[in-house]
C-alpha positions as CSV (number, residue, x, y, z in Angstrom):
1,X,51.1,185.6,66.3
2,X,53.7,184.2,63.9
3,X,55.9,186.5,61.9
4,X,56.3,186.0,58.1
5,X,59.9,186.7,58.6
6,X,60.3,183.7,60.9
7,X,61.7,180.6,59.2
8,X,60.7,177.3,60.7
9,X,58.7,174.3,59.6
10,X,55.6,175.5,61.5
11,X,55.8,179.1,60.3
12,X,56.4,178.0,56.8
13,X,53.4,175.6,57.0
14,X,51.2,178.2,58.8
15,X,51.8,180.8,56.0
16,X,51.3,178.5,53.0
17,X,48.3,176.4,54.1
18,X,44.7,177.4,53.2
19,X,43.4,178.4,56.6
20,X,39.8,178.4,55.3
21,X,40.0,174.6,54.5
22,X,41.8,174.0,57.8
23,X,39.0,175.8,59.6
24,X,36.3,173.8,58.0
25,X,38.1,170.6,59.0
26,X,38.5,171.7,62.6
27,X,34.9,172.7,62.7
28,X,33.8,169.2,61.6
29,X,36.0,167.6,64.3
30,X,34.4,169.6,67.1
31,X,31.0,168.9,65.8
32,X,32.0,165.2,65.6
33,X,32.7,165.1,69.4
34,X,29.4,167.0,70.2
35,X,27.3,164.7,68.1
36,X,29.1,161.6,69.5
37,X,28.2,162.8,72.9
38,X,24.5,163.0,71.8
39,X,24.4,159.6,69.9
40,X,26.7,157.2,71.6
41,X,25.4,156.9,75.3
42,X,22.4,154.7,74.5
43,X,24.7,152.4,72.4
44,X,27.2,152.2,75.2
45,X,24.5,151.3,77.7
46,X,23.1,148.6,75.5
47,X,26.5,147.0,75.4
48,X,27.1,147.3,79.2
49,X,29.8,149.9,78.7
50,X,30.3,153.2,80.6
51,X,28.0,155.9,79.4
52,X,30.6,158.0,77.7
53,X,32.8,155.1,76.5
54,X,32.6,156.0,72.8
55,X,33.0,159.7,73.6
56,X,36.2,159.0,75.5
57,X,37.5,156.8,72.7
58,X,36.6,159.3,70.0
59,X,38.7,162.0,71.9
60,X,41.5,159.4,72.3
61,X,41.6,158.9,68.5
62,X,41.2,162.6,67.7
63,X,44.5,163.6,69.3
64,X,46.6,161.3,67.1
65,X,44.4,162.2,64.0
66,X,45.2,165.9,64.5
67,X,48.9,165.0,64.8
68,X,48.9,162.8,61.6
69,X,47.0,165.5,59.6
70,X,49.4,168.3,60.7
71,X,52.5,166.4,60.0
72,X,51.4,164.8,56.7
73,X,50.3,168.4,55.6
74,X,53.9,169.6,55.9
75,X,55.1,167.2,53.3
76,X,56.2,168.3,49.8
77,X,54.6,166.6,46.8
78,X,57.4,164.1,46.7
79,X,56.9,163.2,50.3
80,X,53.2,162.8,49.8
81,X,53.8,160.3,46.9
82,X,56.2,158.3,49.0
83,X,53.9,158.3,52.1
84,X,50.9,157.4,49.9
85,X,52.8,154.4,48.4
86,X,53.6,153.1,51.9
87,X,50.1,153.6,53.1
88,X,48.7,151.8,50.0
89,X,51.0,148.8,50.1
90,X,50.7,148.5,53.8
91,X,46.9,148.7,53.6
92,X,46.6,146.3,50.8
93,X,48.7,143.7,52.6
94,X,46.4,144.2,55.7
95,X,43.3,143.9,53.5
96,X,44.4,140.6,52.1
97,X,45.3,139.4,55.6
98,X,41.8,140.4,56.9
99,X,40.3,138.3,54.1
100,X,42.2,135.2,55.3
101,X,42.4,135.8,59.1
102,X,40.2,138.7,59.9
103,X,37.1,138.5,62.2
104,X,33.9,137.9,60.4
105,X,31.2,140.6,61.2
106,X,27.9,140.7,59.4
107,X,29.1,138.2,56.8
108,X,32.3,140.2,55.9
109,X,36.0,140.1,56.9
110,X,37.0,143.7,56.9
111,X,38.7,144.0,60.3
112,X,42.1,142.7,61.7
113,X,43.9,143.7,64.9
114,X,41.1,146.1,65.5
115,X,41.5,148.2,62.4
116,X,39.7,148.3,59.1
117,X,42.6,148.4,56.5
118,X,40.5,149.5,53.6
119,X,40.0,152.9,55.1
120,X,43.8,153.4,54.9
121,X,43.9,152.2,51.3
122,X,41.7,154.9,49.9
123,X,43.8,158.0,50.4
124,X,46.9,156.1,49.2
125,X,45.0,154.9,46.1
126,X,43.9,158.4,45.1
127,X,47.3,159.8,45.4
128,X,48.9,157.0,43.3
129,X,46.1,157.2,40.8
130,X,46.5,161.0,40.6
131,X,50.2,160.5,40.1
132,X,49.8,158.0,37.3
133,X,47.2,160.0,35.4
134,X,49.0,163.2,35.7
135,X,52.3,161.7,34.5
136,X,50.5,159.9,31.6
137,X,48.9,163.2,30.6
138,X,52.2,165.1,30.8
139,X,54.6,162.8,29.3
140,X,54.1,160.3,26.4
141,X,57.0,158.2,27.2
142,X,55.5,157.2,30.7
143,X,52.6,154.6,30.7
144,X,50.8,156.5,33.4
145,X,47.3,155.8,32.1
146,X,48.0,152.2,31.7
147,X,49.4,152.0,35.4
148,X,46.3,153.9,36.5
149,X,44.0,151.3,34.7
150,X,45.8,148.5,36.3
151,X,45.6,150.1,39.7
152,X,41.8,149.9,39.8
153,X,41.3,146.1,39.6
154,X,44.3,145.5,41.9
155,X,42.4,147.5,44.5
156,X,38.8,146.7,44.1
157,X,39.3,142.9,43.7
158,X,40.5,142.5,47.3
159,X,37.8,144.8,48.4
160,X,35.2,142.5,46.8
161,X,36.8,139.5,48.4
162,X,36.0,140.9,51.9
163,X,33.3,141.7,50.6
164,X,33.0,145.5,50.8
165,X,30.8,146.8,48.1
166,X,30.4,150.3,49.5
167,X,34.1,151.1,49.4
168,X,34.4,149.5,46.0
169,X,31.8,151.8,44.6
170,X,33.4,154.8,46.2
171,X,37.0,154.0,45.0
172,X,35.7,153.3,41.5
173,X,33.7,156.5,41.4
174,X,36.8,158.6,42.3
175,X,38.9,156.7,39.8
176,X,36.4,157.2,37.1
177,X,36.4,161.0,37.8
178,X,40.2,161.2,37.6
179,X,40.1,159.2,34.3
180,X,37.6,161.9,33.1
181,X,39.9,164.6,34.2
182,X,42.7,163.1,32.4
183,X,40.9,163.8,29.0
184,X,39.5,160.5,28.0
185,X,37.2,160.3,25.0
186,X,33.4,160.2,25.4
187,X,33.3,156.7,24.3
188,X,35.5,155.7,27.2
189,X,33.0,157.5,29.5
190,X,30.1,155.4,28.0
191,X,32.2,152.2,28.3
192,X,33.3,152.8,31.8
193,X,29.7,153.7,32.8
194,X,28.4,150.5,31.3
195,X,31.2,148.4,32.9
196,X,30.2,150.0,36.3
197,X,26.5,149.2,35.7
198,X,27.3,145.6,34.8
199,X,29.3,145.4,38.1
200,X,26.3,146.4,40.0
201,X,24.0,144.0,38.3
202,X,26.6,141.2,38.8
203,X,26.9,142.1,42.6
204,X,23.2,142.0,42.9
205,X,23.1,138.5,41.3
206,X,26.1,136.8,43.0
207,X,26.5,138.6,46.3
208,X,23.7,137.8,48.8
209,X,24.4,140.6,51.2
210,X,24.3,143.2,48.4
211,X,20.9,141.7,47.1
212,X,19.4,141.8,50.5
213,X,20.3,145.5,51.1
214,X,19.1,146.6,47.7
215,X,15.8,144.5,48.2
216,X,15.2,146.1,51.5
217,X,15.7,149.5,50.0
218,X,13.5,149.0,47.0
219,X,10.7,147.2,49.0
220,X,10.9,149.6,52.2
221,X,7.6,149.7,54.1
222,X,5.8,152.7,55.4
223,X,8.1,152.9,58.6
224,X,9.6,150.7,61.3
225,X,6.3,150.5,63.2
226,X,4.5,148.8,60.3
227,X,7.4,146.8,58.9
228,X,10.1,146.5,61.4
229,X,12.2,143.9,59.6
230,X,12.4,145.8,56.3
231,X,14.9,148.7,56.1
232,X,14.6,149.2,59.8
233,X,17.5,151.6,60.4
234,X,16.7,153.7,57.4
235,X,13.0,154.1,58.3
236,X,14.0,155.0,61.9
237,X,16.4,157.6,60.5
238,X,13.7,159.3,58.3
239,X,11.4,159.3,61.3
240,X,14.1,161.0,63.3
241,X,14.2,164.0,61.0
242,X,10.4,164.1,61.0
243,X,10.2,164.0,64.8
244,X,13.0,166.6,65.2
245,X,11.3,169.2,63.1
246,X,13.2,172.5,62.4
247,X,15.0,173.0,65.7
248,X,15.0,169.4,67.2
249,X,14.0,168.1,70.6
250,X,17.0,169.4,72.4
251,X,20.5,167.8,73.2
252,X,20.0,164.4,74.8
253,X,16.3,164.4,74.4
254,X,16.1,162.1,71.3
255,X,14.4,158.8,71.7
256,X,14.7,157.1,68.3
257,X,18.4,156.8,68.8
258,X,17.8,154.3,71.5
259,X,16.6,151.8,68.9
260,X,19.2,152.6,66.2
261,X,22.0,150.0,66.4
262,X,24.5,152.3,64.6
263,X,23.4,155.7,65.8
264,X,27.0,156.7,66.7
265,X,28.4,155.7,63.4
266,X,26.5,155.2,60.1
267,X,23.3,157.0,61.4
268,X,24.8,159.9,63.4
269,X,23.3,162.4,60.9
270,X,19.8,161.0,61.9
271,X,20.5,161.9,65.5
272,X,21.5,165.3,64.5
273,X,18.1,165.7,62.8
274,X,16.3,164.5,65.9
275,X,18.0,166.4,68.6
276,X,19.2,169.5,66.9
277,X,16.7,169.9,64.0
278,X,16.7,170.2,60.2
279,X,18.3,173.5,60.6
280,X,21.4,172.0,62.3
281,X,21.5,169.2,59.8
282,X,21.6,171.7,57.0
283,X,24.3,173.7,58.7
284,X,26.3,170.4,59.0
285,X,25.7,169.8,55.2
286,X,26.8,173.4,54.6
287,X,30.1,172.8,56.3
288,X,30.7,169.8,54.1
289,X,29.7,171.7,51.0
290,X,32.1,174.5,51.9
291,X,35.1,172.2,52.3
292,X,34.3,170.5,49.0
293,X,33.8,173.7,47.1
294,X,37.0,175.2,48.7
295,X,38.9,172.0,47.8
296,X,37.9,172.2,44.2
297,X,38.7,175.9,43.9
298,X,42.2,175.2,45.2
299,X,42.6,172.3,42.8
300,X,41.5,174.5,39.9
301,X,44.1,177.2,40.8
302,X,47.0,174.7,41.2
303,X,49.7,174.9,38.5
304,X,51.2,171.5,39.3
305,X,49.4,168.7,37.3
306,X,50.0,166.1,40.0
307,X,48.9,168.4,42.9
308,X,45.7,169.3,40.8
309,X,44.8,165.8,40.1
310,X,45.5,164.7,43.8
311,X,43.5,167.6,45.2
312,X,40.5,166.9,43.1
313,X,40.6,163.2,43.8
314,X,41.0,163.6,47.5
315,X,38.2,166.2,47.7
316,X,36.0,163.9,45.7
317,X,36.7,160.9,48.0
318,X,35.7,163.2,51.0
319,X,32.7,164.6,49.2
320,X,31.2,161.4,47.7
321,X,31.7,159.5,51.1
322,X,29.9,162.4,52.9
323,X,27.0,162.5,50.4
324,X,26.4,158.6,50.5
325,X,26.2,158.6,54.2
326,X,23.7,161.4,54.4
327,X,21.8,160.0,51.4
328,X,21.6,156.6,53.4
329,X,20.3,158.5,56.5
330,X,17.5,160.1,54.3
331,X,16.7,156.7,52.7
332,X,17.8,157.9,49.2
333,X,20.4,155.1,48.9
334,X,20.6,151.5,50.3
335,X,22.6,151.1,53.5
336,X,26.4,150.9,52.8
337,X,28.0,151.0,56.2
338,X,30.0,154.1,55.4
339,X,30.9,156.7,58.1
340,X,30.3,160.5,58.0
341,X,33.8,162.0,57.7
342,X,35.1,163.4,61.0
343,X,31.6,163.1,62.6
344,X,30.9,159.5,63.0
345,X,32.6,157.4,65.7
346,X,35.4,155.2,64.5
347,X,39.3,155.1,64.9
348,X,40.2,153.6,61.5
349,X,37.9,156.1,59.8
350,X,39.2,159.1,61.8
351,X,42.9,158.3,61.3
352,X,42.6,157.5,57.5
353,X,40.6,160.7,57.0
354,X,43.4,162.5,58.8
355,X,45.9,161.0,56.2
356,X,43.6,162.0,53.3
357,X,43.0,165.6,54.4
358,X,46.8,165.9,55.4
359,X,47.5,165.0,51.8
360,X,44.9,167.5,50.6
361,X,46.3,170.4,52.7
362,X,49.9,169.4,51.5
363,X,49.2,169.5,47.9
364,X,47.2,172.7,48.1
365,X,49.8,174.6,50.0
366,X,51.0,177.9,48.3
367,X,54.5,177.4,46.7
368,X,56.6,179.8,44.7
369,X,56.7,179.1,41.0
370,X,60.4,178.1,41.2
371,X,59.4,175.3,43.5
372,X,57.1,173.7,41.0
373,X,59.8,172.2,38.8
374,X,60.1,168.6,39.9
375,X,57.2,166.9,38.2
376,X,58.8,163.7,36.9
377,X,58.3,160.4,38.8
378,X,60.5,159.8,41.8
């Protein structure tokens, strides 16, 4: 037990963080390991790897992720901004390098040196956009809104060059939400919505891989047995929930995961439904919902404009990504190749989420009113 009178970095951190938020994130990490154990062995066997290869690697990535989240959550708002700037600049350099020199996988160049740099750009982008919007709303002599507007194309154009349409949509949605929070006029809302819709239409017309995914989604068959080439993974995912029923087949008893190529990453939620049932899937959704609602509640109560914008943006990034992944598993959206936060297997995803949630914990920590004085850009 830590005494409130003890003065150290850890004790100050422990007594100022939101422990409900921290508990929710820790619960997701534990469930992620359990579900990776359930989903990954068939994939490892198909690839000729040891049965628990992906489980061991997930545990290996989890240790540094916990360290990163803890260390980053100890930063003050100025430290968060500086770390976010380094993360964003380094990530964008790596994204551009991946476009030129990365390994092409499924028609896209998103990986370089074994990492997916766009994952690390996202939390840095949200913090910088929140900083710009909050300063623009607070000070008329700072062109914060203009900088935030320029930040979006500077980020999504390299994403589209990879191409990575899913991350582009995610980043744009979070940016649009922050723009709305900054108090834009309703005409801007209509204009941005129209621009976004035009972007989707253009992507469908000029990006073949986007057209293929949307066509498969719109023209899905009755299931993988009757139409195996059309939206195969999504059809199998839906069948997984149907066959799992309320309480599932039991841990390790799933069969459809053996024909899902991405059962340990993009479609791990479907494995949850087959082996643990709809009840467990709803519980997992409830944990995500709790974290999102708790994050928004902390953002609303925050008196610092930057911290309020940053917390709202980070929790939207987390929540929208989670919703997209689960919607794809339920065949409500076209497949986007997006992981389920802290649950899907993936080193880049896990470490980048640790940065994002570390930032969230840092900006929502309780601080005395006298400490909320430095709101000018540094």
